[in-house]
A tleap script that builds the chain and sets N, CA, C and O, in Angstrom:
source leaprc.protein.ff14SB
mol = sequence {
  NMET ILE VAL THR VAL TYR ALA ARG PRO GLY
  CYS HIE LEU CYS ASP GLU ALA LEU ALA GLY
  LEU ALA GLN VAL ALA ALA ASP HIE PRO GLY
  LEU GLU VAL GLU GLU VAL ASP ILE GLU GLY
  ASP ASP GLY LEU PHE LYS ARG TYR LEU GLU
  ARG ILE PRO VAL VAL ALA ILE GLY GLU GLU
  VAL LEU CYS GLU LEU VAL PHE ASP ARG GLU
  ALA VAL GLU THR ARG LEU GLY GLN ILE CARG
}
set mol.1.N position { 118.265 -3.515 113.623 }
set mol.1.CA position { 117.038 -2.706 113.557 }
set mol.1.C position { 117.325 -1.817 112.357 }
set mol.1.O position { 118.456 -1.451 112.037 }
set mol.2.N position { 116.245 -1.515 111.746 }
set mol.2.CA position { 116.180 -0.627 110.401 }
set mol.2.C position { 115.399 0.563 110.676 }
set mol.2.O position { 114.258 0.566 111.137 }
set mol.3.N position { 116.177 1.689 110.325 }
set mol.3.CA position { 115.461 3.203 110.372 }
set mol.3.C position { 115.265 3.428 108.794 }
set mol.3.O position { 116.171 3.315 107.969 }
set mol.4.N position { 113.988 3.751 108.522 }
set mol.4.CA position { 113.889 4.117 107.072 }
set mol.4.C position { 113.616 5.608 106.905 }
set mol.4.O position { 112.953 6.203 107.754 }
set mol.5.N position { 114.110 6.227 105.830 }
set mol.5.CA position { 114.065 7.609 105.484 }
set mol.5.C position { 113.476 7.517 104.120 }
set mol.5.O position { 113.934 6.949 103.129 }
set mol.6.N position { 112.300 8.231 104.273 }
set mol.6.CA position { 111.422 8.514 103.011 }
set mol.6.C position { 111.907 9.706 102.420 }
set mol.6.O position { 111.878 10.775 103.030 }
set mol.7.N position { 112.350 9.589 101.276 }
set mol.7.CA position { 113.186 10.747 100.710 }
set mol.7.C position { 112.804 10.694 99.078 }
set mol.7.O position { 112.024 9.891 98.569 }
set mol.8.N position { 113.522 11.714 98.409 }
set mol.8.CA position { 113.382 11.876 97.008 }
set mol.8.C position { 114.715 12.548 96.548 }
set mol.8.O position { 115.249 13.472 97.162 }
set mol.9.N position { 115.172 12.008 95.451 }
set mol.9.CA position { 116.358 12.744 94.783 }
set mol.9.C position { 116.382 14.320 94.734 }
set mol.9.O position { 115.351 14.962 94.528 }
set mol.10.N position { 117.393 14.805 94.898 }
set mol.10.CA position { 117.563 16.317 94.768 }
set mol.10.C position { 117.021 17.084 96.050 }
set mol.10.O position { 116.881 18.304 95.965 }
set mol.11.N position { 116.714 16.434 97.220 }
set mol.11.CA position { 116.185 16.867 98.320 }
set mol.11.C position { 117.273 17.174 99.250 }
set mol.11.O position { 117.846 16.235 99.801 }
set mol.12.N position { 117.656 18.493 99.509 }
set mol.12.CA position { 118.962 18.743 100.381 }
set mol.12.C position { 118.392 18.315 101.919 }
set mol.12.O position { 119.200 17.880 102.739 }
set mol.13.N position { 117.221 18.434 102.204 }
set mol.13.CA position { 116.819 18.134 103.510 }
set mol.13.C position { 117.090 16.517 103.653 }
set mol.13.O position { 117.782 16.035 104.549 }
set mol.14.N position { 116.519 15.862 102.763 }
set mol.14.CA position { 116.759 14.408 102.884 }
set mol.14.C position { 118.210 14.175 102.817 }
set mol.14.O position { 118.573 13.163 103.416 }
set mol.15.N position { 119.051 14.802 102.287 }
set mol.15.CA position { 120.572 14.402 102.269 }
set mol.15.C position { 121.050 14.764 103.747 }
set mol.15.O position { 121.957 14.100 104.249 }
set mol.16.N position { 120.476 15.769 104.422 }
set mol.16.CA position { 121.080 16.094 105.466 }
set mol.16.C position { 120.394 15.143 106.638 }
set mol.16.O position { 121.013 15.054 107.699 }
set mol.17.N position { 119.332 14.539 106.516 }
set mol.17.CA position { 118.774 13.483 107.314 }
set mol.17.C position { 119.481 12.130 107.002 }
set mol.17.O position { 119.561 11.351 107.952 }
set mol.18.N position { 119.935 11.792 105.968 }
set mol.18.CA position { 120.696 10.647 105.610 }
set mol.18.C position { 122.035 10.806 106.292 }
set mol.18.O position { 122.493 9.876 106.956 }
set mol.19.N position { 122.713 12.009 106.147 }
set mol.19.CA position { 124.041 12.192 106.992 }
set mol.19.C position { 123.956 12.109 108.244 }
set mol.19.O position { 124.813 11.471 108.856 }
set mol.20.N position { 122.985 12.689 108.861 }
set mol.20.CA position { 122.800 12.591 110.382 }
set mol.20.C position { 122.499 11.333 110.796 }
set mol.20.O position { 122.943 11.009 111.897 }
set mol.21.N position { 121.710 10.369 110.050 }
set mol.21.CA position { 121.654 9.162 110.428 }
set mol.21.C position { 122.755 8.223 110.315 }
set mol.21.O position { 122.946 7.310 111.119 }
set mol.22.N position { 123.500 8.478 109.264 }
set mol.22.CA position { 124.863 7.842 109.091 }
set mol.22.C position { 125.708 8.014 110.437 }
set mol.22.O position { 126.317 7.083 110.964 }
set mol.23.N position { 125.673 9.190 110.878 }
set mol.23.CA position { 126.489 9.389 112.140 }
set mol.23.C position { 125.799 8.716 113.563 }
set mol.23.O position { 126.507 8.350 114.501 }
set mol.24.N position { 124.528 8.631 113.566 }
set mol.24.CA position { 123.891 7.832 114.415 }
set mol.24.C position { 124.127 6.397 114.177 }
set mol.24.O position { 124.338 5.653 115.135 }
set mol.25.N position { 124.107 5.994 113.070 }
set mol.25.CA position { 124.276 4.435 112.678 }
set mol.25.C position { 125.855 4.192 113.411 }
set mol.25.O position { 126.045 3.205 114.121 }
set mol.26.N position { 126.734 5.009 113.201 }
set mol.26.CA position { 128.139 4.768 113.634 }
set mol.26.C position { 128.321 4.669 115.087 }
set mol.26.O position { 129.349 4.261 115.627 }
set mol.27.N position { 127.166 5.103 115.738 }
set mol.27.CA position { 127.309 4.920 117.242 }
set mol.27.C position { 126.417 3.835 117.776 }
set mol.27.O position { 126.375 3.627 118.988 }
set mol.28.N position { 125.754 3.186 116.987 }
set mol.28.CA position { 124.630 2.091 117.101 }
set mol.28.C position { 124.981 0.940 116.376 }
set mol.28.O position { 124.318 0.769 115.353 }
set mol.29.N position { 125.933 0.019 116.657 }
set mol.29.CA position { 126.176 -1.137 115.784 }
set mol.29.C position { 124.946 -1.959 115.705 }
set mol.29.O position { 124.302 -2.287 116.702 }
set mol.30.N position { 124.601 -2.324 114.331 }
set mol.30.CA position { 123.579 -3.078 114.045 }
set mol.30.C position { 122.343 -2.236 113.539 }
set mol.30.O position { 121.216 -2.662 113.288 }
set mol.31.N position { 122.770 -1.067 113.458 }
set mol.31.CA position { 121.518 0.074 113.132 }
set mol.31.C position { 121.604 -0.012 111.493 }
set mol.31.O position { 122.732 0.157 111.030 }
set mol.32.N position { 120.752 -0.207 110.755 }
set mol.32.CA position { 120.808 -0.031 109.382 }
set mol.32.C position { 119.732 1.173 108.899 }
set mol.32.O position { 118.616 1.429 109.352 }
set mol.33.N position { 120.390 1.734 107.946 }
set mol.33.CA position { 119.748 2.819 107.562 }
set mol.33.C position { 118.964 2.519 106.131 }
set mol.33.O position { 119.740 2.335 105.193 }
set mol.34.N position { 117.819 2.456 105.872 }
set mol.34.CA position { 117.147 2.296 104.507 }
set mol.34.C position { 116.462 3.487 103.938 }
set mol.34.O position { 115.547 4.060 104.529 }
set mol.35.N position { 116.897 3.824 102.848 }
set mol.35.CA position { 116.457 4.842 102.001 }
set mol.35.C position { 115.421 4.465 101.033 }
set mol.35.O position { 115.690 3.596 100.204 }
set mol.36.N position { 114.197 5.054 101.046 }
set mol.36.CA position { 113.095 4.769 100.200 }
set mol.36.C position { 112.754 6.020 99.435 }
set mol.36.O position { 112.407 7.056 100.001 }
set mol.37.N position { 112.865 5.890 98.106 }
set mol.37.CA position { 112.748 6.768 97.030 }
set mol.37.C position { 110.950 6.979 97.052 }
set mol.37.O position { 110.253 6.048 96.647 }
set mol.38.N position { 110.403 8.075 97.481 }
set mol.38.CA position { 108.970 8.105 97.358 }
set mol.38.C position { 108.592 8.184 95.960 }
set mol.38.O position { 107.442 7.863 95.661 }
set mol.39.N position { 109.443 8.589 95.014 }
set mol.39.CA position { 108.963 8.724 93.580 }
set mol.39.C position { 108.662 7.592 92.969 }
set mol.39.O position { 107.981 7.644 91.945 }
set mol.40.N position { 109.088 6.421 93.451 }
set mol.40.CA position { 108.962 5.029 92.985 }
set mol.40.C position { 107.530 4.448 93.233 }
set mol.40.O position { 107.176 3.397 92.698 }
set mol.41.N position { 106.680 5.208 94.107 }
set mol.41.CA position { 105.435 4.593 94.610 }
set mol.41.C position { 104.631 5.725 94.837 }
set mol.41.O position { 104.839 6.596 95.682 }
set mol.42.N position { 103.516 5.650 93.879 }
set mol.42.CA position { 102.322 6.674 93.854 }
set mol.42.C position { 101.835 6.951 95.441 }
set mol.42.O position { 101.727 8.121 95.809 }
set mol.43.N position { 101.583 6.004 96.243 }
set mol.43.CA position { 101.065 5.941 97.688 }
set mol.43.C position { 101.969 6.760 98.311 }
set mol.43.O position { 101.609 7.812 98.840 }
set mol.44.N position { 103.224 6.350 98.302 }
set mol.44.CA position { 104.243 6.892 99.246 }
set mol.44.C position { 104.458 8.347 98.811 }
set mol.44.O position { 104.458 9.220 99.680 }
set mol.45.N position { 104.627 8.641 97.617 }
set mol.45.CA position { 104.684 10.012 96.938 }
set mol.45.C position { 103.483 10.974 97.358 }
set mol.45.O position { 103.675 12.189 97.414 }
set mol.46.N position { 102.254 10.421 97.649 }
set mol.46.CA position { 100.972 11.250 97.892 }
set mol.46.C position { 101.074 11.515 99.346 }
set mol.46.O position { 100.745 12.599 99.829 }
set mol.47.N position { 101.598 10.373 100.150 }
set mol.47.CA position { 101.480 10.531 101.625 }
set mol.47.C position { 102.701 11.139 102.256 }
set mol.47.O position { 102.610 11.543 103.415 }
set mol.48.N position { 103.921 11.249 101.552 }
set mol.48.CA position { 105.096 11.834 102.269 }
set mol.48.C position { 105.644 12.997 101.341 }
set mol.48.O position { 106.723 13.473 101.693 }
set mol.49.N position { 105.132 13.445 100.366 }
set mol.49.CA position { 105.634 14.606 99.455 }
set mol.49.C position { 105.902 15.761 100.387 }
set mol.49.O position { 107.067 16.157 100.446 }
set mol.50.N position { 104.957 16.374 101.145 }
set mol.50.CA position { 104.907 17.636 101.647 }
set mol.50.C position { 105.675 17.482 103.125 }
set mol.50.O position { 105.919 18.465 103.825 }
set mol.51.N position { 105.980 16.280 103.457 }
set mol.51.CA position { 106.628 15.999 104.715 }
set mol.51.C position { 108.215 15.489 104.887 }
set mol.51.O position { 108.826 15.326 105.943 }
set mol.52.N position { 108.752 15.262 103.331 }
set mol.52.CA position { 109.998 14.538 103.517 }
set mol.52.C position { 111.267 15.438 103.995 }
set mol.52.O position { 111.147 16.639 103.752 }
set mol.53.N position { 112.220 15.111 104.509 }
set mol.53.CA position { 112.232 13.703 104.756 }
set mol.53.C position { 111.497 13.257 106.001 }
set mol.53.O position { 111.274 13.985 106.968 }
set mol.54.N position { 111.126 11.938 105.877 }
set mol.54.CA position { 110.440 11.377 107.126 }
set mol.54.C position { 111.201 10.097 107.586 }
set mol.54.O position { 111.267 9.082 106.892 }
set mol.55.N position { 111.726 10.222 108.728 }
set mol.55.CA position { 112.614 9.156 109.291 }
set mol.55.C position { 111.558 8.244 110.344 }
set mol.55.O position { 110.927 8.783 111.254 }
set mol.56.N position { 111.511 7.118 110.108 }
set mol.56.CA position { 110.751 6.067 110.795 }
set mol.56.C position { 111.206 4.835 111.289 }
set mol.56.O position { 112.114 4.314 110.640 }
set mol.57.N position { 110.777 4.217 112.324 }
set mol.57.CA position { 111.136 2.805 112.663 }
set mol.57.C position { 109.691 1.977 112.610 }
set mol.57.O position { 108.805 2.017 113.463 }
set mol.58.N position { 109.701 1.314 111.530 }
set mol.58.CA position { 108.447 0.487 111.167 }
set mol.58.C position { 107.493 1.586 110.656 }
set mol.58.O position { 107.650 2.250 109.631 }
set mol.59.N position { 106.402 1.674 111.605 }
set mol.59.CA position { 105.348 2.724 111.240 }
set mol.59.C position { 105.355 3.862 111.994 }
set mol.59.O position { 104.553 4.763 111.750 }
set mol.60.N position { 106.356 3.961 113.102 }
set mol.60.CA position { 106.415 5.081 114.012 }
set mol.60.C position { 107.408 6.234 113.398 }
set mol.60.O position { 108.632 6.147 113.300 }
set mol.61.N position { 106.661 7.226 113.048 }
set mol.61.CA position { 107.418 8.320 112.662 }
set mol.61.C position { 108.132 9.030 113.835 }
set mol.61.O position { 107.561 9.368 114.872 }
set mol.62.N position { 109.507 9.229 113.549 }
set mol.62.CA position { 110.426 9.784 114.624 }
set mol.62.C position { 110.538 11.436 114.375 }
set mol.62.O position { 110.467 12.275 115.273 }
set mol.63.N position { 110.713 11.689 113.071 }
set mol.63.CA position { 110.840 13.118 112.760 }
set mol.63.C position { 110.370 13.288 111.199 }
set mol.63.O position { 110.303 12.338 110.418 }
set mol.64.N position { 110.104 14.434 110.919 }
set mol.64.CA position { 109.808 14.874 109.515 }
set mol.64.C position { 110.213 16.324 109.179 }
set mol.64.O position { 110.273 17.173 110.068 }
set mol.65.N position { 110.455 16.568 108.048 }
set mol.65.CA position { 110.904 17.749 107.491 }
set mol.65.C position { 112.278 18.212 107.912 }
set mol.65.O position { 113.041 18.740 107.103 }
set mol.66.N position { 112.565 18.032 109.068 }
set mol.66.CA position { 114.091 18.496 109.536 }
set mol.66.C position { 114.424 17.277 110.262 }
set mol.66.O position { 113.531 16.772 110.942 }
set mol.67.N position { 115.527 16.748 110.224 }
set mol.67.CA position { 116.210 15.680 111.049 }
set mol.67.C position { 116.316 15.938 112.460 }
set mol.67.O position { 116.918 16.962 112.784 }
set mol.68.N position { 115.846 15.206 113.349 }
set mol.68.CA position { 116.011 15.400 114.697 }
set mol.68.C position { 116.519 14.217 115.491 }
set mol.68.O position { 115.870 13.267 115.930 }
set mol.69.N position { 117.969 14.500 115.596 }
set mol.69.CA position { 118.855 13.424 116.119 }
set mol.69.C position { 118.469 13.085 117.588 }
set mol.69.O position { 118.510 11.909 117.948 }
set mol.70.N position { 118.100 14.057 118.441 }
set mol.70.CA position { 117.769 13.925 119.539 }
set mol.70.C position { 116.629 12.837 119.625 }
set mol.70.O position { 116.704 11.875 120.389 }
set mol.71.N position { 115.571 13.070 118.778 }
set mol.71.CA position { 114.268 12.190 118.875 }
set mol.71.C position { 114.743 10.642 118.432 }
set mol.71.O position { 114.236 9.642 118.941 }
set mol.72.N position { 115.622 10.602 117.575 }
set mol.72.CA position { 115.945 9.186 117.063 }
set mol.72.C position { 116.757 8.673 118.161 }
set mol.72.O position { 116.483 7.535 118.540 }
set mol.73.N position { 117.732 9.315 118.759 }
set mol.73.CA position { 118.562 8.686 119.754 }
set mol.73.C position { 117.589 8.225 120.918 }
set mol.73.O position { 117.585 7.055 121.299 }
set mol.74.N position { 116.768 9.193 121.465 }
set mol.74.CA position { 115.914 8.818 122.565 }
set mol.74.C position { 115.086 7.533 122.174 }
set mol.74.O position { 114.859 6.625 122.974 }
set mol.75.N position { 114.676 7.546 120.919 }
set mol.75.CA position { 113.726 6.358 120.614 }
set mol.75.C position { 114.599 5.089 120.516 }
set mol.75.O position { 114.154 4.036 120.971 }
set mol.76.N position { 115.583 5.128 120.054 }
set mol.76.CA position { 116.670 3.999 119.840 }
set mol.76.C position { 116.948 3.469 121.468 }
set mol.76.O position { 116.918 2.286 121.807 }
set mol.77.N position { 117.176 4.425 122.221 }
set mol.77.CA position { 117.489 4.066 123.728 }
set mol.77.C position { 116.446 3.336 124.390 }
set mol.77.O position { 116.649 2.504 125.274 }
set mol.78.N position { 115.251 3.691 123.909 }
set mol.78.CA position { 114.009 2.980 124.544 }
set mol.78.C position { 113.819 1.808 124.035 }
set mol.78.O position { 113.314 0.918 124.719 }
set mol.79.N position { 114.226 1.591 122.633 }
set mol.79.CA position { 113.996 0.236 122.135 }
set mol.79.C position { 114.885 -0.783 122.792 }
set mol.79.O position { 114.519 -1.878 123.219 }
set mol.80.N position { 116.130 -0.270 122.817 }
set mol.80.CA position { 117.298 -1.323 123.149 }
set mol.80.C position { 117.256 -1.380 124.615 }
set mol.80.O position { 118.037 -2.108 125.227 }
savepdb mol mol.pdb
quit
């Protein structure tokens, strides 16, 4: 399963979300974390700039602005 983090360089909240997801991934074998730099895509930049970091599975946004480990863990538990 892939969890996507929409982020941009220099964003400390994005760094915190990525670190938190690394911890979640350690507890969930097979979980992959994909970082997408919104600066490389005008559409993503416009969509997510005021909301980053955005953590999603597919099109489902699990949290934004602040990493919510509980929301991510709950959703992963529902999927598995």
